[in-house]
N, C-alpha and C positions, 0 to 999 in steps of 0.2 A: 516574735514568742508565742503568740496564738497559733501560727502556722504550725510550728514545731510541737506546741502541745495538743494540736489536732491529729498530726501524723502520727504521735507517740499513742494516742489514745486509739487510734484506728489498727496500730500495729498490735494492741494489745487486745481489741478485739479478733483481729485474723489470728493471733496465737490459739484461739480456741478451737479453730478449725485446722492447725497447724500438723502437717506429716512431717516427721523427723528424718533426718537422714537415716539413723539408726534404724526405722522401719523401711526406709527404701534399701540399706545396704541389706539387711536382715532378708529381704525377699528377694533380692537379686543373687544373693550368696546362699541362699536357704536351699533345702532338700527338695525337689529343683522346685523354686517358685512354690512354697508352701503356701495352701489353700486355693491355688491355680489361678483360674481368670476371673473369679469372684473377686479376688484378694487385689491383683492387678487391677481391674480396674476402680475398685475405692480407692487405691493411692493415686490412679491416673486424675480421678475426680478430686481428691483432696489437695492434689498438686495444682490443678486447674482452678481451684476454688480461692487458692492461696495467690496466685497470681493474678487474676482477676481482680480482688481486693486490695493488694499493693500498687497494681496498676493504677486504680483509681485514686489511691493516696497520692503516688506519684504526679499525675495530673493536676491533682490542686495544689500541691507543695513543690513544684517542680525548683528544682534547685536548691530546696532546703534540705532535704533529707536524702543523701547518697545511699545510705544504708537500704531504702526502699529498691533503688534500681540492682544493687545487689544481690539482694534477696530473688528479684524477679529472674534475673541470670542464671541464678543456682537452679530455681525452679522450673525455667526453660531447659535447663540441662538434666534435671530429673525427667523431666515429662519425656523429653527425647528418647532416653535412656528406657524410660519404663514401656513407652509406645515398644521401642525395638525387643525388648522383653514380651510385651503382649504377641506379638507376632511370632516370635519364636515360640511361646508357650501355646499359640494356637496351633500351630504347624507338629508340636510334638505331641499332642495331647488330641488333636482331632481323630474322633472315632471311637475313644475309649470310654466304655462306661463308667460314669461318675466324675468325668472333669466338669461337670458344672453347666459346660455350654453345648459342645459338638458330638457328644456321644450319642448313642440310641437312647430312647427312652428304656427305662427298667421295666421288668417285669418278672415276678417272682412266683413260685409255686411252695407253699406248706406241704411238706411231704411227712409232717410228723416230728421226727426228732432231727429233721433239717430241712434246709430251704435251696431249692433248685432256682437258680439264675438262668431263667430261660432265653437272655441275650448271650451271654458268655459260654452258658453250659458249664459253668462251676457250680458245684455245690458245697453247700455249707453245713456245719455244725450248728444247731440252736443254743443260744445260751439260755439259762433259767436261774431261778433265783431260790433254789431248794434247798441249798446244800450239798447238791450232788457235784460229781468231778465235774461238771457243766457250768457250775454256778457263777453268776457275772463276776461276783466279789472274789474269786480265788485269783490270789497274786504270785506270779512266777519270776524268777530270774530268766535271761535268755535261755539258759542250759536247762534250767527246770522244764521253760517251754518247750522245748525239743525233746525233753524227755516226755512229757505229759502227750504230745504227739505220738512218740514212739510206744506209749502204753495203751493208748486210744485202739492204734493198730492192733496192737496184740491181743485185746481183749476181743476184737472180731466186732467193734462198734459197726453197725448199720453195713457192715463188708469190708472194712479196712479200706487202706489206700489213700490216708488221709496225710496231709501236709501242713507246715505252719507257712501262710501265704507270702508270698512275697510281694514287695510294695506296691507293684502295678494292681496287684489282684486286689489288695487290701483297700486301695482307693477306689476300685470298680464298684465298690458298694457303698461309697460314700454320696452322701446327697448334700449339695452344696447350696441349694436354693429354699430347703424347707425348715432353716431354723435347729435349733437343737431341740432333739437329737439328729446326727447327721446320718441315719442311718434308719430305714424301713423298721417299721415293729414287727414285720413278720420274721425277724432274726431273733424274736423274743426281747426280753430286757436287758438289753447287751451295754446300754449307757446310762443306766439309772444308779449305777455305784458312784462312788466318791469318784475313784480313778477310774479312767476311761480310756488308757492307752491300751493298744492291742499291739503285740508283738509281731512284727515280719520278719521272716528270713534274708531281708537284704541287709548287709553289712555297710555300714559307712566305709566307702572307698578309701579315705584320709585317714580314718583311725577305725582300725580292727577290733579293737575293743569296745566299738558300740554298734547298735543295730536301728534300723529304722521302727520306727513305731505311728500306726496311726490313731488317732484322737476323735473318737465317735461323736464326741461332743462338741468340740471347737472345729470338725473338719479338717484340721490340720494334718500333716506330714512332718515328722522331725525325727533327731536321732538321740539316744541315750544310751548310757553306759550298759553293757550286757550284764554288769552286776547289780542293774536296780531292778526292780520289779513292776510288771505289767502284766494285763490281763492277755488270755489266747482263746484264739478264735481257729478252728481247723476248716480247710477245704482240701476238696479234690475235684 
C-alpha cells in the first residue's frame, strides 16, 4: 500500500508538468506547427521530463503500477512524433526571417510612416495610437480589411502598391525569442491593444470562410472566421 501511495503521489507531482495529448494534437494539426520551432521544442522538453519522472517511479515500484509504463509508452510515441515534426518544421522554415531559429538576423529601417525590412526587402505601414486610419485599435472583418488596403492605395499613401500580407510575410516579422510583444518596436504600438490579431490574405485551405491571422502578442498563427474582427497592417 505504501508503494502504491508513493507512486500515486509521484504521478500527482508529474501532472504539474503534464503535456496533454490535445496540446500535441493541436500543434501537429495546426496551421502549420503554430509557434514554430520554439513551441515544438517546448513540447518535446515537457514530454521528455514527464517520461523521465515516470520512469523513475516505475523503477522504484516495478510491478505495482502498470499505468506508469503505459504512460511512458505513450510519451515515447509522442516524443518520436514530435521529433519528426521538428525535423519537418526545420526543413520547411529554414531561412525564413521570423522562424525563430534558422532565419537571418532581422534588420529594419524606420522610414517615417513605414518600416523597411532590410532582409526581405518588404516595406510595412507603421501602426499608430492616434485615432487615424492606422490606429492599432481599429478592428475590421476580413472583407473590411481588404477594402482598407484598397482605400489606402486609392489615397496614394506613400505611393501606393500596398497589400494584405500573406501568412509567410506576416510570420517573417514575428520575433519568437523576445517575449511579448513578438514584434519589433519599430513597427509602432502594434501590439499594445486588447486584441492583437492581424489579418493575412492566406485562406484556410479546408474552410473558405476562414483566413489566417497572426498574433503579435503570443507569436502564434491560427485561423478565424472572416466575419470576426482583427487588426490590419499593410505590406508592399
